[in-house]
C-alpha positions in Angstrom: 0.1 -0.1 0.3 3.0 2.5 0.5 3.7 2.3 -3.1 0.4 3.4 -3.9 0.2 6.2 -1.9 3.9 7.3 -2.9 2.6 7.3 -6.7 -0.8 9.1 -5.5 1.4 11.7 -3.6 3.6 12.2 -7.1 0.7 12.3 -9.6 -2.0 14.3 -7.1 -0.4 18.0 -7.8 -1.6 17.0 -11.5 -4.8 15.7 -11.1 -6.1 18.0 -7.9 -7.6 20.4 -10.1 -9.6 17.7 -12.2 -10.7 15.5 -9.8 -12.0 17.3 -6.2 -15.1 17.5 -4.6 -16.9 20.4 -5.2 -18.4 23.0 -3.1 -20.0 25.6 -5.2 -22.1 25.6 -8.3 -18.8 26.9 -10.2 -17.0 23.6 -9.2 -19.9 21.7 -9.9 -20.4 23.3 -13.3 -16.4 22.2 -13.8 -16.9 19.1 -13.3 -20.0 18.7 -15.7 -18.3 19.9 -18.3 -15.4 17.3 -17.5 -17.9 14.8 -17.5 -19.4 15.7 -20.9 -15.7 15.8 -22.5 -15.0 12.2 -21.2 -18.3 10.9 -22.5 -17.5 12.3 -25.7 -14.1 10.3 -25.7 -15.1 7.3 -23.7 -18.9 6.3 -24.6 -20.0 3.4 -23.5 -16.6 1.5 -23.7 -16.3 0.4 -20.0 -12.3 -0.9 -21.0 -11.8 2.5 -22.1 -8.6 3.6 -20.0 -10.8 6.9 -18.9 -14.0 4.8 -18.1 -13.0 4.7 -14.2 -12.5 8.4 -14.1 -15.6 8.8 -15.8 -17.4 6.7 -12.7 -16.0 8.9 -10.3 -17.2 11.9 -11.8 -20.0 10.9 -11.9 -20.3 10.1 -8.2 -19.0 13.7 -7.4 -21.9 15.2 -9.6 -24.3 13.0 -8.3 -23.2 13.7 -4.5 -23.0 17.5 -5.1 -26.5 17.5 -6.7 -28.1 15.4 -4.0 -26.9 17.7 -1.3 -27.5 21.2 -3.3 -29.8 20.8 -6.1 -33.4 20.2 -5.0 -35.4 17.3 -6.2 -38.6 18.3 -8.7 -41.7 17.2 -7.2 -45.0 16.0 -8.9 -48.4 16.9 -8.7 
């Protein structure tokens, strides 16, 4: 595990501006834009090298929406 942490420590500075928990509308919009770009590249190819990143970004977006976007109610 120490090797993985060392690798993460080395590459994180380059990724921190891409993979983050959004705390504002502008950060949320940045992630949505990134997800859109990833969808354009990855499509439905679950074996694509960026598929996991696309999934992680999607989870971060869902988390933000769950906490900040009111659900629509039907009458």
